[in-house]
N, C-alpha and C positions, 0 to 999 in steps of 0.2 A: 284802736278801732278804725273801721273804714269810714270814709267820708259819708257814705249814704246812711250808715248807722247813726253817726253823730247828728246828721240833719234830722233824722227821725226822732231822736231823743230831744233835740231842741224844740221841735214842733210839739212834742208831747208835753214837755215842761212848760212851754208857753201856754198851752191849753189849760193845764192844771193850775198855772199861776193865775190865769183869768178866772177859773172856777173859784180858786181860793179867795181872790179879791172880792168876787161877788158875795161869797159866803160871809166874808168879814163885813161887807157893807150891809148885808141883810141882818147880820147879828147885831151890829151897832144900832142900826135903825130899829130893829125889834126891841132892843134894850130901852131905847128912848120911848118907843110906843108903849111898851109894857109898864114903864115907870109912870107914865101919865094915865094909863088905864087903871093900874092897881093902886096908885098913890093918890089919895084924896086931897092932901094938902098941896100937892104939886098942881092939881087941876084948879084949885081955888086961887093960887098965887099966879096971877096973870103975868106979872113981870118975870117970875121964874120960868113960867111956861114959855113965854116968848123967847127968853134967853136960851132955854134948853132946846126949843125947836130950832132957833137960829144956829146954835152950835151943832146940833144934830145935822142940820142941812150942810153946814161946813164940812163936818166929818164925812157925810155921805157924798158931798160933792168932791171932797179930796180923794176918797176911795175910788169913786167912779172915774174921776180924772186920772188917778193913777192907773186904773184898769185900762182906760182908753189910750192914755199915753204909752203904757206898756205894750198894748196891742199894736199901736202905730209904730212904736220902736221895733217891735218884733217884725212887722211887715217891712219896715225900712231895712232892718238887719237882713231879712230874707232877700230883699231886692239888692242890697249891697253885696250879699254873698253870691247872688246869681251873677251880678255884674263882675265881681271878682273872679268867679268861676269862668265866666266868659272871657275875661281878660287873660286869665291864666291859660285857658284853652287857646285863645288867639296867640298868646305869647309862645305857647308850646308849638302851635302850628307854624308860627313865624320861625321859631328856632329850628323846627324840623325842616322847613323850607330852606333856611339858611344852611343847615347841615347838608341837605341834598345839593344845594347850590355849591357849597364848599367841596363836597365830594365830586360833583360834576366838574367844577373848575380844576380840582386836583387831577381828575382823570383826563380832562382836556389838556391841562398843563403837561401831564405825562405824555399824552399823544403828541402835543406840540413839540415837546423835547425830542420825542422819537422821530417826528417828521423833520425837525431841525437837524438831528444827527444824520438822518438819511440824506437830507439836502447837502450837508457838509461832505458826506461820503461821495455823493454824486458829483459835487463840485470838485473834489479831489480827483475823482476818476476823469472828469472832463478836462481838468488841467493836465493830467498825465497823458490823456489822449491828444490834447492840443500840443503838448511838448513832443510826443512821438510824431505827430503830424508835421510840426515845425522841423524836427530832425529829418524826417523823410523829405521834406521840401528842400532843406539845406543839402542833403545828399543828392537829391535830384538836380539841384542847381549846380552842385560840384561836378556831377557827371556830365551835365550839359556844358559846363565851362570846359571840362576836359575834352568833351567831344568837339567843341568849337576850336580848341587849341589843335586837336588832331586834324580837324578839317582844314584849319589854317595851314598846318604843316604840309598836309597833302596837297592843298591848293598851291602853296609856295613851291612844293616839290615838283609838281607837274605843270605849273604855270610857266609861261615863256619868260625868260630873263629879259628885263627891259630897264632902261634908265630914263628918269624924267629929266626935264631941262635943268631942274634944280640940282639933281644928282650929277649930271654931266658937268655943271659949273663947279660943284664941290670937288669933283675929281681934278678938274683943271686947276683949281686953286691950290691943291695939294702938290702939284708937280710943276707949277709955273716957274719955280726957281731954276728948273732944268730946261728952260726954253732953248730951242736950237737943237735939242737931242734928236737924232735921226731914228726913225722906226719904220716898221712895216707890219701889216696885219694879214693873217691868212685864216679864213674861216673853215669850218668843217664842210666838206664838199657837198653833202646831200641833205643838209638841214637848213631850212629857212630861218629858224630861230637863231642859229649860230651866225648866219649872215647879218641878221638884224642887229644883234648885240655887238658884233664886230664893227659895224658901221657907226653905232653910237659911241663906242670906245674911241674909234678913230677921230670922231668929231671932237670929243673931249680933249684928246691929245693935241689936235691942231689948234683948239681954242686956247690951250696953254702955251702955244708957241712952239710945239714940237714940229719937227720937219718930217713929213711923210716921204719916204723913198721907196718907190715900187721895187719889189724883189726882182732879181735877175731872171728868175723863172716864175712868173706869176701863175697862180693856180689855186687849188684847194687842198686842204688837208685830206689825206686818204685814210689816216688812222682815226679811230673813234675815241681818242683820249678825252676824258671829262675835264671841264673847267678851262681856265685860261692859263696857258704856259707862257711865261716871259723868259725868252732865251737871250743869253749873253755869252760872248766868247770868254773862255777862262783868262785870256791874256788882255781883256779889255781893261782900261784904266778905271780908277775908283769912281770917277765922275759918272761913267756909263753904268757901273754896278749900283751906285747910289741912286741914279735916276730910275733904274729897273726896280730896286727895292721900294722907292717912293711910290711908283706906279702900282706895285702889288698891294702896298698898304692902302692906297686910295681906293683901288677896286674892291678889296675885301671890306673896307669900311662902308661901301655902298651895297654890300650883299652879293658881289660878283666874285666867286671863289677863284683865286689865282695863286700861282706859286712860281718860284724862280727855278729855271733850268739852265744848266751849263752846256754849251755846244761841245762837240767833239774837238779836243785839242788839235787833232790833225787838220781840222779845217783852217783855211786862211784866216788870219786875224780880221775881226769885223767890229767896227765901232758902233754898229746899229743895235737897237733893241728890237727883237723879233717877237711878235705876239701871235701865238697860235690859239685861236678860239675854238675849243672843242665843244662836245655836247654838254648839256647841263648835268651837273653832278647828281 
């Protein structure tokens, strides 16, 4: 049966129980009253009458008390039932709220997991983009470094040859063991750069103790040969050739390109080292 039906039956039974209790009380009381009305001996015996009346009152009081207590218990039962119903309803409401909260939390958790997954995906994309950007920066830096190297090469290629005081001293130190070696220097005729570097080389040689001997026919080179040519006669002794080779090594060590050249064997033997300073290579 449904709850409402049960509650209706309980109310009806309580009512009929109250009616029955009253009926019992009236019946018992009536029995005592009828006994004294219709029994002569009972009316004349005062003690029996008093005892009977007292006992009847006890019975009546008990029945009435039972009815009253039953009625109160019924009311209390109804109140307890209403309280229980309310508590059950509240519990059901709390359970429903908890269920809703759990479903909401589950939904939010799913959404949070989805957002977390998207965040991780975005982070991976950002890392990949950062790596690509770093790679592009590295490539740009490499291109810049290569460009600087090329610029340095071009600058070195087109810049005028020159020797610092430190370089002149370094050249002199390399050839100082050949002090006394005779030499002359002839620059390229129409280039100031050749004249400047020729003078610096001559200073280094003189600083090393080499002896400058002016050429018999002083002048300038008419040919446009590149670099510094160090000429020696094929019949020159080993000391002269060794001095020439040491000078070539010293000049190349300081970035001044130079090479050994042999004079025409038909020329008269010559103990000097001749330097022809041509154009920059």
